[in-house]
N, C-alpha and C positions, 0 to 999 in steps of 0.2 A: 597296600592291597595289590597282590599280583594279578596281572591281566594276561590271560592266555588267548592269543589270537588263533582261531582255527580257520583255515582256508578251504577246507573240504566242506561242501554244502551239506553233506550227510552228517558232519560233526558240529555244524554251526549251532551254538546254543541259542535258545529263545531269549529275547530281551528280558531283562529283570526290572520289575517295577517295585520300587520301595514305596509303601503305601499304608493306609488304613482304610478299611471298608466304609467307615462313616464319613470319610472326606468326600465332599462333592467334587472337587477337582480331580481326585483319584478316580472317582467313578466316571468322569468324562473320558479319561484315558481308557478305562475298561470298555466303555461304549465304542470308542474309536477302534480299539483293537478287535472287538467283537464284530463290528461292521466290516473290517478288513479281513476277517477270518484269521487273525494273527494270534498265536498262542503266546502268552506272557508268563514268565515266572513271577510269582507274587512273594515279596518279602515284607512281612508286617513290621512296621516301625512303631514301637509302643511309646507314644508321646508321654503318657503318664509316668513312665519310668525314665523319661528324658533320653531315650535311645537316639533321638535325632541330634543330641548334643555331644555324643561320644566322639572321640578322636577319629575313629574309623569312618563314621558317617560324615563328619566335617571335611574329611579328605575328598569325599565324593561330591559334596555339596556344601560349600562354606556358608551358604545362606540358610542351611539346615531346615529346608521345607520339604513337605511331601505334596504331591508325588515327585519322585526323582527316577529317571530312567537310566539304566545302564545297558548299552548296546554296543557290543564289539569294541569295548574300551572307551566308548564315548559316554559322557555323563551329561544329561540334560534335565533341567528342572523348569518349573512353571508348566502347568498342564496344557496351556494353549500352545506353547512352543513344542512340547512333546507330541501333541496331536498332529501339528503341522508336519513335524519330522516323520512320524510314522506313516502318514499318507504319502509323503514324498518318496519314502524309501520302499514301502511295502504295498502301496495302493496299485491295483490293477488299472485304474483310471484316476482322473483328477476330480471326480464329481464331489468328493467330500471336501476338497480344498482346491478349487479351480485355478488353473494357470492363467486364464484370462484375467488381465489386470483389473478391469472394472469389477468383475465378479469377486476376485480375491480381495480387493479393497473393501467390498461390502462385508465379506466374512470377517476380515480383520477388524472392521469397525465394530461389529457385533461382539467379537471376542473382547475388545477393549471395553465395551459397554458392560460385559459380564465381569471383567476383572475390576473395573473402576467403580461400578455402582452395585451390581447385584451381589457379587461375592464379597465386596467390601463391607456391605451391611450384614451379610450372613456371618462373616468372621467377627464383626463387632458385637453382634447379638450373642453368638455362641460363646465367645469368651466371657461376656458379661454374666451369662447364665452359669457357665462351668466354673469360672474362677472368682467371680465376685458375688455369687449367690443371688443374682437378680431373678425375680420371680415373674416379672412382666416386662413388656416393652415400654420404652420411654416415648414421649410425644415425638421427639426428633427421629427415633428409629421408625416409628409408624409412618411419619411423613416421608422419610427416605424410601421406605419400602413401597409406599403408594406411588411415589415419584417413579420408581423403577418399574412397577407394574404398569403404570400408565404408558410409559415409553414402549415397553415390550408389547403391550396390547396394540399399540399403533403400528409397530413393526409388522405385526401379524394380520393387519387389517385386510390386506389384499393378496396374501400369499399363505400357503399351507405351512411353510417353514419360515424361519426368521430372516432368511435372505432371498427367498423365492419359493419355487415349487419342488425343490430338491433338498433333501436333508444334507447338512454339512457339519463340520466339526464345531461350528458356532452353535448349532442346535445342541450338540452333545454337552458343551460347557454349560449352556443355559438350562438344559433339561436337568442336569445333575444338581445345579445350585437352586433352581426355582422349586424343584420338587422337595428339596431340603427345607427351603424357606416356607413352603406350603404347610409343613408340619408345625412351624412356629407361628406363622401369620398366614392363615389360609387365604388363597386367592378368592375374592368375592366374585362368584360366577355371574351375578347379576350386573356387575360393573365391568368385568374383564372377560367377556364371553370369548374373545379370540384366544386368550391364554388358556381358558378352560378347554376349548376345542383342541388346541395344540398339545396340551397335556394328554388328552385322550388319544390323539394320533401318535404321540410318543410311546404311550403304553402299548400300542399295537405293533411297534417295531419288533421284529422277531428276536432281537437280542436285548430287549429292555430289561430282562431279569437281572442282568449284571448291575443295573442301577437299583432295582427293587431290593436286592439283598442288602446293599449298603444302607438304604433308607431304613430298613428294619433295625440295623445296628444303631443308626442315629436316633431312632425313636426310643429304643431301649436305654440309650445313654442319657437322653434329655428328659424322659418322662418323670423321673423322680425329682428333677431339678426345676422344671417349668410347669406352671399351672396350665393344664390343657384347656383349650377353648371348648365352650359348650358346642354340641353338635346339633344342627337343626336340619331336619329332612324337609325339603321344599319342592315346590313347583312355582316358578316365579310369576307365572300368569295369574296365580291365585291371589285375590285381594287380601285374604287372611294372611298369607305368607308375606305379602308386601307390607302389611301393617307391622308384622314382627321385624322385618328388615329395617323399617323406619325406626322402630324402637331400639334395635341394636346399634344403629348408626347414631342415634341421638345420645345414647349412653356411652358410645365409643368402645363397645365391646368387641373383642376379637372372637369371631365364631367360625366354626367349620360347617360349611354347607354341603349337604348331600342331595343331589337332584333325584327326585322320584318321578319317573315318567308315567303319568297317569294313563296316557294313550296306550302304552304297552302293558298296562295293568300291573306295574311294579308294586303298587300299594297292596296287592293281594299276595305277594310272595310270602311264604311262611316266615322268612327272616324278619320281614317288616311287621307282619301281623303279630309276631311274638313281642315286638316292641310296643305296638299300638293295635290292639284288637279291633278298634274302630276304623282302622286303616285310613286316617285322614292326615292332611298336611295343613299347617306345619305341625311337626312333632319335635319336641326338644328332648335331648338326652344330655344330662349334666352330671358331673361327679360320678362318671362311669355307669352307675346303676339307677339314677333317678331319671324318670321319664314322665313327661306331661304333654298333653295335647290340648287343642283349642287355643287359637291365637290370643284371645282375651286373657286367658289364664296365664299363658306363656309370657305375655308382655308385662302383666302385673308381677309375676315371679321375677322376671329379669330386673325390673326396677327395684324391687325389694332387695334382691341379692347384690346387684352391681351398681345401684344408683348412689351408694354412699350416703352422705348426710343430706344430699339434695333429693327430696322426695316429690319435687314439683310435678313430675310426670304422672305420679300415682300417689297422692298425698296420704300420709298416715293419719291425719285428722279424720275422725270417723265421719263427720258430716260431709266433708269434701270428697272423701273416698266413696261415699254412698252416691253422690251426684255423678261421679265418674262411672261407677258401676251401672247406674241407671242408663247412661248413654251407651255403655258397652252392650247391655242387653237390648237396647234399641237397635244397635248395629247388628246384633245377631239376627233379629227378625228381618231387618232391611237387607242384610246380605243373603239370607235364605231366599227371599222373594227375587232378588236380583239374579241369583244363581239359577233359579228355575227358568227365568226369561232367557238367559244366556245359553243354558243347556238346550233349550228348545230350538235356538237358532243354530248352534254349533253341531248338535247331535240329533235334533229332531226334524231337520229340514224346513223349519219355519222361516219365513222371510220378514217377519215383524212380530212384535209382541202383541198378544190379544189385548183389546182395549181395556178389559177388566183389570189386567195386570198393570197396564200403563197407568190407570187411575189409582191403583194402589201405590205405585211409585210416586206419583204426583202428590198423593197424600203425605208420604214420607218427606218429600221435599218441603211441603207446607210446615210440617212439624220442625224440621231442621232449621228453616228460616226463622221460626219463632224462638228456637233455642238460641240462635245467634243474635237475636234482637236483645236478649237478656244479657248475654256474655259475648266477648270478642272471640272466644273459642267455644266449642260445643258443650262443654260441661262447666268450665270455670273461666276466670279471667286470664288464666295462662293455659298454654298448650299442655295437653295430657295424652295418655295413650288412647283415650277415646277419640281424639282428633286423628290419630294415625289409623285407627280401625275404620272410621267413617270416611276419611278422605280416600282410602283405598277402595272402599265400596262405592262411594258416590262417583268418583272419577271413572269407574268401570261402567256402571249402569248409564252414565251420561252419554256413553257411546251410542246407546240404543234409545234412551229417553232423554234427549238433550235438556239441559237446564236453561230455562228462559232467564237471561240476565236481568231483564227489566222487572220480571215478576219476583225474582229471587236475588236481589242485590247483595244481601248479607251472605248468602251461600257463595256467590260469585267472588266477593271480596275475600272471604275466608279461604277459598281454593287458591286464590292468587297468593295469599300469605303462605300457605303450605307449599306452593310451588317455588317460593323464594328460599325455602330451606336449603342449606348447602348440601344436604344429603338426600334431596327429593328424588334424585335418580334411582334410589332404592325402590320407589314406587313407579317412576316413569318407565324404567326399562321393561318391567313386566307388563305395564299398561300398554305400551306400544306393541308388544307381541300379541296380546289378546285383541287389540284393536285390528291388527292385520288379519288375525284369524277370523274375526267377525266379518270384516270386509270381504274376505275370500268366500265365506259361507253365504253371504247375501248375494254375491255376484254369481255364485255357482248354480 
């Protein structure tokens, strides 16, 4: 390949990026260039036609990977190295890749975290789907992704961006790859709130569209190959939503969560009312056009569809299912009463529940204690979706009408068993938020 060096600034050619839009690493370079205000020439390398294995491309990059950068006769590959190079050569300052040794080391660490863990799993999954026909994630892949999400969520605990309060090229690498993973294995907003916030901040960047375009390419490429996750519209403070989250975690279902801000009345938007005219959460959208709401119905549907041969959470035996249904209807009444009390405090300016309503809650506690005297769980001898619904309701109203452990030992023991579940955080995270909201309302 002939290389012509031009020394006149007016004739200097823009750097050439050999790439594919669906590639997360390539999109990280596009984000870096956009942040620098640098124009790149894009040369698409069609991997499906093995253009990366041609003699001409191997001369540029014997490792035959994309993205590859060509700049004034210099060829660089690996997106992290490319991004560092671009900032060093074209950056007006060093904010995207600081020269300060301690700050730079932090950026480097996060980029190695991206290449060694986040992108490693992304490549593993994408290749399995595209070349091996995999339709779902393996347990090892899910465990690896959760491990990566946990670390990233921790990195973002005390800062806006992954290394501090200024965006860097480490963010660009992780934004591109995590948003791609989010299509395959959505970030659980109830567990990884810091990541969720960071993703929203990323979308607000003025040049974020260069990532969005590639994401659309990736979605189109993967959609026919990978079974898409059910979509659930949620507000995590809602007990009903938390019951559904407990169900999905118990089943090990990969779901896509979409937050509906009730305080900003997003449930009344025409787009949401078109999906659910009753404008309630949770609402489930599955198989593109199937929509159902009411958490009890959603949870039963999820067990029937995704539970496999294990129907213990919602038995197919008619008599056992009837017992579970009875407790679900008991929860419906219990949840409605609890909701009225909580709304009165959060939105009605009340400082306590009226005694009449407290007495009604106590009566429900009495019933529940009797249920748990007959069985170790609320409906049967094993845990069912009725337990998920009722623990979400009971743990919430307990904030206002505390459960007397001496009077209700069965309820107390049952709650402890539920709290010991490895996925109980699906209830606890939203519960903590509403607890704080109630405390603030009572103090105000």
